[in-house]
C-alpha positions as CSV (number, residue, x, y, z in Angstrom):
1,M,0.0,0.0,0.0
2,T,1.4,3.4,-1.0
3,E,1.6,6.3,1.4
4,L,-1.1,8.1,-0.6
5,S,-3.5,5.2,-0.4
6,R,-2.8,4.7,3.3
7,R,-3.7,8.3,4.0
8,E,-6.9,8.0,1.9
9,A,-7.9,4.8,3.7
10,L,-7.5,6.6,7.1
11,A,-9.5,9.5,5.8
12,A,-12.3,7.2,4.6
13,A,-12.4,5.4,7.9
14,A,-12.8,8.8,9.7
15,L,-15.5,9.8,7.3
16,A,-17.5,6.6,7.9
17,G,-17.7,7.5,11.6
18,L,-18.4,11.2,11.1
19,A,-21.0,11.2,8.4
20,A,-23.4,8.7,9.9
21,A,-25.6,11.4,11.5
22,A,-25.9,15.1,11.9
23,P,-24.3,16.5,15.1
24,A,-26.3,16.2,18.2
25,W,-26.2,19.9,18.9
26,A,-27.9,20.6,15.5
27,Q,-30.5,17.8,15.6
28,G,-33.9,19.4,16.0
29,A,-32.4,22.9,16.4
30,A,-35.2,25.3,15.7
31,P,-34.8,28.4,13.6
32,G,-34.9,31.7,15.5
33,T,-33.7,30.6,19.0
34,T,-30.1,31.4,19.9
35,A,-26.6,31.4,18.4
36,L,-25.3,27.8,18.0
37,W,-21.6,28.4,17.4
38,D,-19.1,28.0,20.2
39,L,-16.8,31.1,20.4
40,S,-15.1,29.9,23.6
41,E,-12.6,28.1,21.3
42,I,-11.3,31.6,20.4
43,Y,-11.4,33.0,23.9
44,P,-12.9,31.2,26.9
45,N,-14.8,34.3,27.9
46,D,-15.2,38.0,27.3
47,A,-12.7,38.9,30.0
48,A,-10.0,36.8,28.3
49,W,-10.8,38.6,25.0
50,D,-10.4,42.0,26.6
51,A,-7.1,41.0,28.3
52,A,-5.8,39.7,24.9
53,R,-6.8,43.0,23.3
54,K,-5.1,45.2,25.9
55,Q,-1.9,43.0,25.9
56,T,-1.7,43.1,22.1
57,L,-2.2,46.9,22.0
58,A,0.6,47.4,24.5
59,A,2.9,45.0,22.5
60,L,2.6,47.1,19.3
61,S,5.2,49.6,20.6
62,G,7.8,46.8,20.4
63,I,7.8,47.0,16.6
64,A,9.4,50.4,16.6
65,K,12.8,49.0,17.8
66,Y,13.3,47.5,14.3
67,K,12.7,50.8,12.5
68,G,15.7,51.7,10.4
69,R,17.3,48.2,11.0
70,L,15.6,46.0,8.4
71,G,18.6,46.1,6.1
72,E,21.0,45.3,9.0
73,S,21.0,41.5,8.5
74,A,18.8,38.6,7.4
75,D,18.3,37.6,11.0
76,V,17.1,41.1,12.0
77,L,14.7,41.2,9.1
78,A,13.4,37.8,10.0
79,E,12.9,38.8,13.7
80,A,11.0,41.9,12.6
81,L,8.7,40.1,10.2
82,V,8.0,37.3,12.8
83,L,7.0,39.9,15.3
84,Q,4.8,41.7,12.8
85,S,3.2,38.3,11.8
86,D,2.6,37.2,15.4
87,L,1.0,40.4,16.3
88,G,-1.1,40.5,13.2
89,R,-2.3,37.0,13.9
90,T,-3.4,37.9,17.4
91,V,-5.0,41.2,16.1
92,A,-7.1,39.1,13.7
93,R,-8.1,36.7,16.4
94,V,-9.2,39.6,18.7
95,Y,-11.2,41.2,15.9
96,T,-12.8,37.9,14.9
97,Y,-14.2,37.2,18.3
98,A,-15.6,40.8,18.7
99,S,-17.1,40.7,15.2
100,L,-18.8,37.4,15.7
101,R,-20.2,38.4,19.1
102,A,-21.4,41.7,17.6
103,D,-23.2,39.9,14.7
104,E,-25.0,37.6,17.1
105,D,-27.3,40.6,17.9
106,V,-26.6,43.9,16.2
107,R,-28.9,45.6,18.8
108,A,-26.4,44.9,21.6
109,A,-24.6,48.2,22.0
110,A,-21.9,46.7,24.3
111,W,-20.6,44.4,21.6
112,Q,-20.9,47.1,18.9
113,E,-18.6,49.2,21.1
114,R,-16.2,46.3,21.6
115,Q,-16.1,45.7,17.9
116,A,-15.1,49.3,17.5
117,Q,-12.3,48.7,20.0
118,A,-11.1,45.8,17.8
119,V,-11.2,48.0,14.7
120,D,-9.1,50.6,16.6
121,L,-6.6,47.8,17.4
122,Y,-6.4,47.0,13.7
123,T,-5.9,50.6,12.9
124,A,-3.1,50.9,15.5
125,F,-1.5,47.8,14.1
126,G,-1.6,49.3,10.6
127,E,0.0,52.5,11.8
128,A,2.7,50.7,13.8
129,T,3.7,48.7,10.7
130,A,3.1,51.2,7.9
131,W,6.9,51.8,7.5
132,F,7.8,48.2,6.7
133,S,7.2,48.3,2.9
134,P,9.0,51.6,2.3
135,E,12.0,50.5,4.3
136,I,12.1,47.1,2.6
137,L,12.1,48.9,-0.7
138,A,14.9,51.1,0.5
139,V,17.0,48.0,1.3
140,G,16.8,47.0,-2.3
141,K,16.0,43.9,-4.3
142,S,19.4,42.3,-4.5
143,K,20.0,42.6,-0.7
144,I,16.5,41.3,0.1
145,D,17.1,38.3,-2.3
146,G,20.3,37.6,-0.5
147,F,18.6,37.7,2.9
148,V,15.9,35.3,1.7
149,A,18.5,32.9,0.4
150,A,20.5,33.0,3.7
151,N,17.7,32.7,6.2
152,R,15.3,29.7,6.5
153,T,12.5,31.7,8.1
154,L,12.6,34.3,5.4
155,G,12.7,31.6,2.7
156,S,9.9,29.5,4.0
157,R,7.5,32.1,5.4
158,F,8.2,35.6,4.0
159,D,9.7,35.0,0.5
160,F,6.4,35.8,-1.4
161,Y,5.6,38.7,0.9
162,L,9.0,40.3,0.2
163,A,8.9,39.5,-3.5
164,N,5.5,41.1,-3.8
165,I,6.7,44.3,-2.1
166,V,9.7,44.5,-4.4
167,R,7.6,43.9,-7.5
168,Q,5.6,47.1,-6.8
169,A,8.7,49.2,-6.2
170,E,8.1,51.5,-9.3
171,H,4.6,52.2,-8.1
172,T,5.5,52.9,-4.5
173,L,6.1,56.6,-3.7
174,S,8.4,58.2,-1.2
175,P,7.3,58.1,2.5
176,E,6.0,61.7,2.0
177,G,4.1,60.7,-1.1
178,E,2.6,57.7,0.5
179,A,1.6,59.8,3.5
180,I,-0.2,62.2,1.2
181,L,-2.0,59.4,-0.6
182,A,-3.0,57.9,2.7
183,S,-4.4,61.2,3.9
184,S,-6.6,61.4,0.7
185,T,-8.4,58.1,1.5
186,S,-11.4,59.8,3.3
187,A,-11.8,62.4,0.6
188,L,-11.8,59.8,-2.2
189,Q,-14.4,57.7,-0.3
190,A,-16.9,60.6,-0.7
191,P,-18.4,59.4,-4.0
192,D,-19.4,56.1,-2.5
193,D,-20.7,57.8,0.7
194,I,-22.8,60.3,-1.2
195,S,-24.3,57.8,-3.6
196,G,-25.2,55.6,-0.6
197,Q,-26.9,58.5,1.1
198,L,-28.9,59.2,-2.0
199,R,-30.1,55.6,-2.2
200,S,-30.8,55.1,1.5
201,S,-32.3,58.4,2.6
202,D,-32.6,61.3,0.1
203,I,-34.6,59.8,-2.9
204,P,-38.3,60.0,-2.4
205,W,-39.1,56.4,-3.4
206,P,-42.4,55.8,-5.1
207,T,-45.2,53.7,-3.6
208,I,-47.3,51.6,-6.0
209,K,-50.4,49.4,-5.5
210,L,-50.0,45.8,-6.8
211,S,-52.9,43.8,-8.3
212,T,-53.3,42.1,-4.9
213,G,-54.3,45.5,-3.4
214,K,-51.0,45.6,-1.4
215,E,-49.2,49.0,-1.4
216,V,-45.4,48.7,-1.6
217,R,-42.7,51.4,-1.2
218,L,-40.1,50.8,-3.9
219,D,-36.9,51.5,-2.1
220,S,-34.0,49.1,-2.8
221,Q,-35.5,46.4,-0.5
222,G,-39.0,46.9,-1.8
223,Y,-37.8,46.5,-5.4
224,T,-35.8,43.4,-4.6
225,L,-38.8,41.8,-2.8
226,N,-41.3,42.6,-5.6
227,R,-39.4,42.4,-8.9
228,D,-40.3,38.7,-9.2
229,A,-44.1,39.3,-8.6
230,P,-46.3,36.5,-10.1
231,N,-48.4,39.1,-11.9
232,R,-46.7,40.4,-15.0
233,A,-48.3,43.8,-14.9
234,D,-47.1,44.2,-11.3
235,R,-43.5,43.4,-12.4
236,K,-43.7,46.0,-15.1
237,A,-45.1,48.6,-12.7
238,V,-42.3,47.8,-10.2
239,F,-39.6,48.2,-12.9
240,D,-41.1,51.3,-14.4
241,A,-41.5,53.1,-11.1
242,F,-38.1,52.1,-9.6
243,W,-35.9,52.9,-12.6
244,T,-37.8,56.2,-13.3
245,A,-37.1,57.2,-9.7
246,H,-33.4,56.6,-10.4
247,G,-33.6,58.6,-13.6
248,Q,-34.9,61.6,-11.7
249,F,-31.6,61.7,-9.9
250,Q,-29.5,60.9,-13.0
251,N,-27.5,64.1,-12.8
252,S,-26.6,63.5,-9.1
253,F,-25.6,59.9,-9.6
254,G,-23.7,60.9,-12.7
255,A,-21.7,63.4,-10.6
256,T,-20.9,60.8,-7.9
257,Y,-19.8,58.2,-10.4
258,S,-17.8,60.7,-12.4
259,A,-16.0,61.6,-9.2
260,Q,-15.3,57.9,-8.5
261,V,-13.9,57.4,-12.0
262,K,-11.7,60.5,-11.7
263,S,-10.5,59.4,-8.3
264,D,-9.4,56.1,-9.8
265,I,-7.5,57.9,-12.6
266,F,-5.9,60.2,-10.1
267,L,-4.6,57.2,-8.0
268,A,-3.4,55.4,-11.1
269,K,-1.4,58.4,-12.3
270,A,0.0,59.1,-8.8
271,R,1.4,55.5,-8.8
272,K,2.6,55.7,-12.4
273,Y,0.2,53.1,-13.9
274,P,-0.8,53.5,-17.5
275,T,-4.5,53.1,-16.8
276,S,-6.9,52.8,-13.9
277,L,-7.6,49.2,-14.9
278,A,-3.8,48.4,-14.6
279,A,-3.7,50.0,-11.2
280,A,-6.7,48.0,-9.9
281,L,-5.4,44.7,-11.1
282,S,-1.8,45.3,-9.9
283,G,-2.4,44.3,-6.3
284,A,-3.1,40.6,-7.1
285,N,-0.8,40.8,-10.2
286,V,-3.6,39.9,-12.5
287,P,-2.8,40.6,-16.2
288,E,-5.1,42.9,-18.1
289,T,-5.6,40.1,-20.6
290,V,-7.6,38.2,-18.0
291,Y,-10.2,41.0,-17.8
292,R,-10.3,41.7,-21.5
293,T,-10.5,38.0,-22.4
294,L,-13.4,37.5,-20.0
295,V,-15.4,40.3,-21.6
296,S,-14.6,39.1,-25.1
297,E,-15.5,35.5,-24.4
298,A,-18.7,36.5,-22.6
299,N,-19.8,38.4,-25.7
300,K,-19.0,35.5,-27.9
301,G,-21.2,33.4,-25.7
302,L,-24.2,35.7,-25.8
303,P,-26.2,33.5,-28.2
304,Q,-26.6,31.0,-25.4
305,L,-27.8,33.7,-23.1
306,H,-30.3,34.9,-25.7
307,R,-31.4,31.3,-26.1
308,Y,-32.0,31.1,-22.4
309,F,-34.2,34.1,-22.5
310,E,-36.3,32.5,-25.2
311,L,-36.5,29.3,-23.1
312,R,-37.6,31.4,-20.1
313,R,-40.3,33.0,-22.2
314,R,-41.6,29.5,-23.1
315,M,-41.4,28.2,-19.6
316,L,-43.3,31.2,-18.2
317,K,-45.8,30.9,-21.0
318,L,-45.4,34.5,-22.1
319,P,-46.2,36.0,-25.5
320,D,-42.9,37.9,-25.4
321,I,-40.1,38.5,-23.0
322,A,-39.2,41.8,-21.3
323,Y,-36.5,42.9,-18.8
324,Y,-39.0,42.7,-16.0
325,D,-39.5,39.0,-16.7
326,I,-36.0,37.8,-15.8
327,Y,-36.5,37.3,-12.1
328,P,-39.6,35.1,-11.6
329,P,-38.7,31.5,-10.8
330,L,-39.0,29.1,-13.8
331,V,-40.3,26.2,-11.7
332,S,-41.4,26.1,-8.1
333,L,-40.2,23.2,-5.8
334,D,-42.4,22.6,-2.8
335,R,-39.7,20.8,-0.8
336,S,-38.1,21.7,2.5
337,F,-34.8,20.6,4.0
338,T,-33.8,20.3,7.6
339,L,-30.3,21.2,8.7
340,D,-29.6,17.5,9.0
341,Q,-30.7,17.0,5.4
342,M,-28.6,19.9,4.2
343,R,-25.5,18.5,5.8
344,A,-26.1,14.9,4.6
345,T,-26.9,16.1,1.1
346,T,-23.8,18.3,0.9
347,L,-21.5,15.6,2.2
348,E,-22.9,13.3,-0.5
349,A,-22.5,15.9,-3.2
350,V,-18.8,16.6,-2.5
351,K,-17.8,13.0,-2.7
352,P,-16.0,13.6,-6.0
353,L,-13.5,15.8,-4.1
354,G,-12.1,12.7,-2.4
355,P,-12.0,11.1,1.1
356,D,-9.7,13.7,2.7
357,Y,-12.0,16.5,1.7
358,Q,-15.0,14.5,2.9
359,A,-13.4,13.7,6.2
360,R,-12.6,17.4,6.8
361,I,-16.0,18.7,5.9
362,A,-17.8,16.0,7.9
363,K,-15.8,16.8,11.0
364,A,-16.2,20.5,10.5
365,T,-20.0,20.4,10.0
366,A,-20.4,18.2,13.0
367,A,-18.7,20.8,15.3
368,K,-20.2,24.0,16.6
369,W,-18.7,26.3,14.0
370,M,-21.8,27.9,12.6
371,D,-24.8,29.9,13.5
372,P,-27.3,28.7,10.9
373,W,-30.8,30.2,11.5
374,P,-32.2,33.8,11.2
375,R,-33.5,35.4,14.4
376,P,-34.4,38.9,15.5
377,G,-31.4,41.1,15.9
378,K,-28.9,38.8,14.1
379,R,-26.9,40.2,11.3
380,P,-28.5,39.3,7.9
381,G,-26.7,37.6,5.0
382,A,-24.1,34.8,5.1
383,Y,-20.4,34.7,5.4
384,M,-17.4,32.6,6.5
385,N,-14.9,34.2,8.8
386,P,-11.4,32.6,8.7
387,G,-9.8,35.2,11.0
388,A,-9.0,32.8,13.9
389,Y,-6.3,31.0,12.0
390,D,-5.2,29.0,15.1
391,V,-8.7,27.8,15.8
392,H,-10.9,27.3,12.7
393,P,-13.3,29.2,10.5
394,Y,-16.7,30.3,11.7
395,L,-19.9,30.6,9.6
396,L,-22.8,33.0,10.0
397,L,-25.8,31.9,8.0
398,N,-29.4,32.9,7.8
399,L,-30.8,29.7,6.1
400,S,-34.2,29.3,4.6
401,E,-35.5,25.7,4.6
402,K,-35.8,25.7,0.9
403,Y,-33.2,24.7,-1.8
404,D,-31.6,28.2,-1.7
405,G,-30.8,27.6,2.0
406,M,-29.1,24.3,1.2
407,S,-27.2,26.0,-1.6
408,T,-26.0,28.7,0.7
409,Y,-25.0,26.0,3.2
410,A,-22.8,24.2,0.6
411,H,-21.4,27.5,-0.6
412,E,-20.2,28.8,2.7
413,W,-18.8,25.5,3.7
414,G,-16.9,25.6,0.5
415,H,-15.3,28.8,1.7
416,A,-14.6,27.1,5.1
417,L,-12.9,24.1,3.5
418,H,-10.8,26.4,1.4
419,S,-9.5,28.0,4.5
420,L,-9.0,24.7,6.3
421,L,-7.0,23.3,3.4
422,A,-4.9,26.4,3.0
423,N,-4.2,26.6,6.7
424,S,-3.1,23.0,6.8
425,A,-0.8,23.4,3.9
426,Q,0.6,26.9,4.4
427,P,2.1,28.9,7.2
428,Y,0.0,31.8,8.5
429,D,1.9,34.2,6.3
430,K,0.9,32.4,3.1
431,A,-2.5,31.0,4.0
432,D,-4.8,34.0,3.3
433,Y,-6.0,33.7,-0.3
434,P,-7.0,36.7,-2.5
435,I,-10.5,37.6,-3.7
436,F,-9.6,36.3,-7.2
437,L,-9.6,32.8,-5.8
438,A,-12.1,33.1,-2.9
439,E,-15.3,32.4,-4.7
440,I,-14.0,29.3,-6.7
441,A,-14.2,26.9,-3.8
442,S,-17.7,28.0,-2.7
443,T,-19.1,28.1,-6.3
444,A,-17.6,24.7,-7.1
445,N,-19.5,23.2,-4.1
446,E,-22.7,24.8,-5.5
447,Q,-22.0,23.2,-8.9
448,L,-21.4,19.8,-7.3
449,L,-24.6,20.2,-5.3
450,V,-26.7,20.9,-8.4
451,A,-25.1,18.0,-10.3
452,H,-26.0,15.7,-7.3
453,M,-29.6,17.0,-7.1
454,L,-30.1,16.6,-10.8
455,K,-28.7,13.0,-10.7
456,N,-31.2,12.1,-8.0
457,A,-34.2,14.1,-9.1
458,K,-37.3,11.9,-9.4
459,T,-39.6,14.0,-11.6
460,K,-39.4,16.2,-14.7
461,E,-40.5,19.2,-12.7
462,E,-37.8,18.6,-10.1
463,K,-35.1,18.3,-12.8
464,L,-36.3,21.5,-14.4
465,F,-36.1,23.3,-11.1
466,Y,-32.5,22.4,-10.6
467,L,-31.6,23.1,-14.2
468,G,-33.3,26.5,-13.8
469,Q,-31.2,27.2,-10.7
470,Q,-28.1,26.5,-12.7
471,M,-29.2,28.6,-15.7
472,E,-29.9,31.5,-13.4
473,N,-26.6,31.1,-11.7
474,F,-24.8,31.4,-15.1
475,R,-26.9,34.4,-16.1
476,G,-26.6,36.3,-12.9
477,T,-23.0,35.5,-11.9
478,F,-21.2,35.2,-15.2
479,Y,-23.1,37.3,-17.8
480,R,-24.5,40.0,-15.6
481,Q,-21.3,40.5,-13.6
482,T,-19.3,40.6,-16.9
483,M,-21.8,43.2,-18.2
484,F,-21.0,45.3,-15.1
485,A,-17.3,44.8,-15.7
486,E,-17.7,46.0,-19.3
487,F,-19.6,49.1,-18.2
488,E,-16.8,50.0,-15.7
489,L,-14.2,49.5,-18.4
490,K,-16.1,51.7,-20.9
491,A,-16.7,54.4,-18.3
492,H,-13.0,54.6,-17.4
493,D,-11.9,54.4,-21.0
494,L,-14.1,57.4,-21.9
495,A,-12.6,59.4,-19.0
496,E,-9.0,58.4,-19.9
497,A,-9.7,59.5,-23.5
498,G,-10.8,62.9,-22.3
499,E,-14.5,62.4,-23.0
500,G,-16.9,64.2,-20.9
501,L,-18.9,62.1,-18.3
502,S,-22.4,62.6,-17.1
503,G,-25.4,60.7,-15.8
504,K,-26.9,60.8,-19.3
505,K,-23.8,59.4,-20.8
506,F,-23.6,56.6,-18.3
507,T,-27.3,55.7,-18.9
508,E,-26.6,55.6,-22.7
509,V,-23.6,53.3,-22.3
510,Y,-25.4,51.0,-19.9
511,F,-28.6,50.8,-22.0
512,D,-26.4,49.8,-25.1
513,L,-25.0,47.0,-23.0
514,L,-28.4,45.9,-21.8
515,R,-29.5,45.6,-25.4
516,R,-26.4,43.7,-26.5
517,Y,-26.4,41.3,-23.6
518,H,-30.2,40.6,-23.6
519,G,-30.7,40.3,-27.3
520,P,-33.0,41.7,-30.0
521,N,-36.1,40.0,-28.6
522,M,-35.9,41.4,-25.0
523,G,-38.3,44.2,-24.3
524,L,-36.3,47.1,-22.9
525,D,-37.6,50.5,-22.0
526,P,-34.8,53.2,-22.2
527,V,-35.6,54.1,-18.6
528,Y,-34.1,50.7,-17.5
529,G,-30.7,52.1,-18.6
530,N,-30.7,53.9,-15.2
531,E,-29.9,50.6,-13.5
532,W,-26.2,51.5,-13.4
533,A,-27.0,54.0,-10.6
534,F,-28.4,51.2,-8.5
535,I,-25.1,49.1,-8.4
536,P,-23.0,50.0,-5.3
537,H,-20.2,47.7,-6.5
538,F,-19.2,50.3,-9.1
539,Y,-17.7,52.3,-6.3
540,N,-15.3,49.5,-5.6
541,S,-13.8,49.7,-9.1
542,F,-12.9,46.7,-11.2
543,Y,-14.0,44.3,-8.5
544,V,-17.1,42.6,-9.8
545,Y,-15.3,40.9,-12.7
546,Q,-13.9,38.4,-10.2
547,Y,-17.4,37.0,-9.6
548,A,-17.4,36.0,-13.3
549,T,-13.9,34.7,-13.4
550,C,-14.5,32.6,-10.2
551,I,-17.7,31.0,-11.5
552,A,-15.9,30.3,-14.8
553,A,-13.0,28.6,-13.0
554,A,-15.3,26.8,-10.6
555,T,-17.4,25.4,-13.5
556,Y,-14.2,24.4,-15.3
557,F,-12.9,22.5,-12.3
558,A,-16.3,21.0,-11.4
559,Q,-16.9,19.7,-14.9
560,S,-13.3,18.3,-15.1
561,I,-13.7,16.6,-11.7
562,L,-17.1,15.0,-12.5
563,K,-15.9,13.8,-15.9
564,G,-12.3,12.9,-14.8
565,G,-10.7,11.2,-11.8
566,A,-8.0,11.7,-9.1
567,K,-5.7,13.8,-11.3
568,E,-8.5,16.4,-12.0
569,R,-9.5,16.4,-8.3
570,D,-6.0,16.9,-7.1
571,N,-5.4,19.7,-9.6
572,Y,-8.4,21.5,-8.1
573,L,-7.4,20.8,-4.5
574,S,-3.9,22.1,-5.1
575,V,-5.6,25.5,-5.7
576,L,-7.3,25.4,-2.3
577,K,-4.1,24.3,-0.6
578,A,-2.0,27.0,-2.2
579,G,-3.8,29.7,-0.2
580,G,-2.0,33.0,-0.9
581,S,1.5,31.5,-1.5
582,D,1.7,32.9,-5.0
583,Y,-0.2,35.2,-7.4
584,P,-3.7,33.7,-8.1
585,V,-3.3,33.5,-11.8
586,E,-0.1,31.5,-11.3
587,I,-1.7,29.2,-8.8
588,L,-4.5,28.4,-11.3
589,R,-2.1,28.0,-14.2
590,R,-0.2,25.4,-12.2
591,A,-3.5,23.6,-11.8
592,G,-4.0,23.5,-15.6
593,L,-6.2,26.6,-16.0
594,D,-5.0,29.8,-17.7
595,M,-7.4,32.6,-16.9
596,A,-5.9,34.8,-19.6
597,S,-6.9,32.2,-22.2
598,P,-10.5,31.6,-23.5
599,A,-10.6,28.1,-22.0
600,P,-12.3,28.7,-18.7
601,Y,-15.0,31.0,-20.2
602,Q,-15.6,28.7,-23.1
603,A,-16.1,25.9,-20.6
604,L,-18.8,27.9,-18.8
605,V,-20.6,28.7,-22.0
606,A,-20.4,25.0,-23.0
607,A,-21.9,24.1,-19.6
608,F,-24.6,26.7,-20.0
609,K,-25.4,25.2,-23.5
610,D,-25.5,21.7,-22.0
611,T,-27.9,22.9,-19.3
612,L,-30.1,24.5,-21.9
613,D,-30.1,21.3,-24.0
614,Q,-31.2,19.3,-21.0
615,A,-34.0,21.7,-20.2
616,E,-35.3,21.9,-23.8
617,A,-35.2,18.1,-24.0
618,L,-37.4,17.8,-20.9
619,L,-39.8,20.4,-22.2
620,A,-40.0,18.6,-25.6
């Protein structure tokens, strides 16, 4: 028996014992009761947390003794970086505990205040270590390379960190210049803040009466809750009123987004980047060809999206298709899932990832690592928090008992397993993975879950439901996010070419994209072009494209795993285990996936086509 097969046999034995039943603490747990995670594993009590916070705050002053000495020797540099790392690790643990406690009940003022104390600790840590990068750059590449070669700690823990700092030397300013840019942060945040205020408090949102007689106020929440109304006339009324309201503030939103674009151009010029796109992608060292290839291949794949809209029209039994018809569910599924069933189904769905992965997820989901149910006062949404590196990830969920709840369960546990695998394979300093990789593990779990549910579906309606979920995922996460990415690129290209910007111009650009992405048969009122003003992600520039690249990569890996074997599985798992030990594009390339090539995007379009083929065959 080889070493590999022996490890796999041990993992399989562990899995057999762990997957037999849901954890006792979760069995019969009712939604809306109390938090079910155990934070005592981070700190045994609140007093211990406060003591750790104060001790860490006091220890920050010790960093200063290394200032001006990083070039003294390899040993001194290693000592300074180990101290910075150890303190950062504790700061993250302190913040994680406070953040999780605060999210248990956002109405609890005491923990909101303690979370603010944890944020202050993070800020103090950042201030105490802000001089590291400029001083490392002053030491110079050749000397740093020599230090890394001579010192085992630098070579094993900090080589990538140091290489990444040196890589960005030409874009790093003098200490005075960096201080000026740092001081501009609050001012450059203003466009986001102002647009947020417009949406949340200043726009007089319309109220309309639905066919049911119910009156709804169409703020952002009212729109989201009613855009999939069963009655088509209601959907049209919701869209017309909501986007008209945005259009009435077109000039104001145009001013805020113009300011955001100009801020991006200012920062790019200050750091000597040729474009704002180049500046945005530099942090993770993502080539521009990745962004541009994504946009190009998504456009080549638009015939499949247009085909989906025609299928949607048929399934909803509509005489034509309009933009306000894209949100109603294609098929309803009257089926509920308990937490036990969500766990058991997810464990079954991820079997293609191998016994080691199964053993890890079985053990993790059996422990008290998550808070699954919604309740009054609890923070909404869902996330995985990996900040307690020496403990384990924690998951805050607000599950429904429908399929979307189980999909969220599989998604967030995908994030957790990514962190567990990275932490097991990498030192703390290389474990934290970038956003470019973060959604791959979670989305791949969703893909495996859908494949499992389709394989075991008993009726045509059930199969159509899961196919519909998959098609909507492709539409919303790949095509829609790429459309957003193309809008951002066009807006910045216009500004960098010296073209004037305005709300009217943004609406024209966005409406042209709506028409191209949704096809000639989609009914589109020009007022729907105001949708760009609704998207807060545009104030975090060149960010949303990563949702599209991640679902493309996840689909590529999921399809290769389901069709292949151990080699394909291990290629994928190598990405999760790599953490942040290299640039994300390089990590994926080593696993056989070149994100600058058309391959991952073509794989997604092919999967979309296959899903459409299956749905059309069932309808026939």
